[in-house]
C-alpha positions as CSV (number, residue, x, y, z in Angstrom):
1,M,88.5,121.3,119.2
2,A,88.6,122.5,115.6
3,T,87.9,119.8,112.9
4,I,89.1,119.8,109.3
5,E,88.0,117.3,106.7
6,H,89.5,116.4,103.4
7,S,88.7,113.7,100.8
8,E,90.5,112.7,97.7
9,I,90.3,109.8,95.2
10,V,93.4,107.7,94.8
11,H,93.5,105.6,91.7
12,A,94.4,102.3,93.3
13,A,92.7,99.6,95.3
14,P,92.0,100.3,99.0
15,E,94.4,97.5,100.1
16,R,97.3,99.1,98.2
17,V,96.5,102.6,99.5
18,F,96.1,101.4,103.1
19,E,99.4,99.5,102.9
20,L,101.3,102.8,102.2
21,L,99.3,104.9,104.7
22,R,100.0,102.3,107.4
23,R,103.8,103.0,107.0
24,I,103.6,106.0,109.2
25,E,107.3,106.6,109.3
26,D,107.2,107.2,105.5
27,F,104.9,110.2,105.9
28,E,108.0,112.5,106.1
29,T,108.6,111.7,102.4
30,Y,105.0,112.4,101.5
31,S,104.8,116.1,102.7
32,D,107.3,119.0,102.6
33,L,105.9,120.2,106.0
34,I,106.7,117.0,107.9
35,T,110.4,117.2,108.7
36,A,110.8,114.0,110.6
37,I,108.8,111.1,112.1
38,E,110.5,109.0,114.8
39,P,109.1,105.5,115.5
40,L,109.0,105.1,119.3
41,G,107.7,101.5,119.4
42,D,104.3,100.1,120.4
43,E,102.5,102.1,117.6
44,H,103.8,105.5,119.0
45,Y,105.5,108.1,116.8
46,R,107.1,111.5,117.4
47,W,106.1,113.9,114.5
48,H,108.1,117.0,113.7
49,V,106.2,119.5,111.5
50,R,107.1,123.0,110.3
51,A,103.9,125.0,109.8
52,V,102.7,128.6,110.1
53,G,106.4,129.6,110.6
54,M,106.9,127.4,113.6
55,E,108.3,124.0,114.5
56,W,105.7,121.7,116.1
57,A,106.5,118.3,117.7
58,F,104.0,115.9,119.2
59,E,103.8,112.2,120.0
60,V,100.9,110.2,118.6
61,A,99.6,106.8,119.3
62,V,97.8,104.7,116.6
63,T,94.4,104.0,118.2
64,E,92.6,102.0,115.4
65,I,93.8,99.8,112.6
66,D,91.1,98.1,110.5
67,P,92.8,97.2,107.1
68,P,91.9,98.4,104.5
69,H,89.3,100.7,105.9
70,V,90.5,102.7,108.9
71,L,93.7,104.1,110.4
72,A,93.2,106.4,113.4
73,W,95.5,108.1,115.9
74,E,95.6,110.6,118.7
75,S,98.3,112.7,120.3
76,V,99.9,111.7,123.6
77,D,101.7,115.0,124.1
78,G,102.4,118.2,122.3
79,V,99.7,119.7,120.1
80,K,96.5,118.0,121.1
81,N,95.1,116.3,118.0
82,Q,93.4,113.2,116.6
83,G,93.0,112.0,113.1
84,R,91.3,109.3,111.1
85,Y,91.8,108.0,107.6
86,Q,88.7,106.3,106.2
87,L,89.1,104.4,103.0
88,R,86.3,103.3,100.7
89,A,86.3,101.5,97.4
90,V,84.8,103.6,94.6
91,E,84.7,103.3,90.9
92,G,88.3,104.0,89.7
93,G,90.0,103.6,93.0
94,T,89.7,104.5,96.6
95,E,88.1,107.5,98.3
96,V,90.4,108.5,101.2
97,S,88.8,110.8,103.8
98,L,90.8,112.5,106.4
99,T,89.2,113.9,109.5
100,L,91.7,115.9,111.7
101,S,90.8,117.6,115.0
102,Y,93.1,119.7,117.0
103,E,93.2,122.0,120.0
104,I,95.7,124.7,120.8
105,R,95.5,126.1,124.3
106,N,97.1,129.5,123.6
107,R,94.4,131.8,122.4
108,L,96.6,134.1,120.3
109,M,98.4,131.1,118.7
110,E,95.0,129.4,118.2
111,K,93.7,132.3,116.1
112,A,96.8,132.3,113.8
113,V,96.7,128.5,113.4
114,N,92.9,128.3,112.8
115,K,93.2,130.9,110.0
116,A,95.9,128.9,108.3
117,A,94.9,125.3,109.3
118,K,92.1,124.5,106.9
119,P,94.0,125.4,103.7
120,L,97.2,124.0,105.1
121,V,95.7,120.6,106.1
122,G,94.0,120.4,102.7
123,R,97.3,121.1,101.0
124,V,99.2,118.6,103.1
125,S,96.5,115.9,102.7
126,R,96.5,116.4,98.9
127,Q,100.3,116.3,98.8
128,I,100.4,113.1,100.9
129,L,97.8,111.3,98.7
130,E,99.4,112.5,95.5
131,R,102.7,111.1,96.6
132,V,101.1,107.9,97.8
133,E,99.5,107.5,94.4
134,A,102.7,108.3,92.6
135,R,104.5,105.6,94.7
136,L,101.8,103.1,93.8
137,N,102.3,103.8,90.1
138,D,106.1,103.5,90.2
């Protein structure tokens, strides 16, 4: 599995940041690459993402909720992935660290995705956290 990590400071208390990150169905408004998120019930969601010129769909299950410190998930079908937001109070706000691991079983596709994934995930993560922070400041 390939792993990508990204951290950013959000200028708000961990409890406020976590509250917005916990609203998973709102993520489609936080990033231009997330085209839709369907709540399926029982902490399961179907994500629709457009990246590297392709449409990707996968179902994820939330696997850990520890407010306001941890929100983690893993895929149930589609692109095999797992992710974890770790929130930590720091001077001036909250450090939000994302760890995302994924596996693509098609070797040719994997090469293309791996080349684009790190900058893409960094961009999406930054965009999500910027929009979360903007919403907190509205």
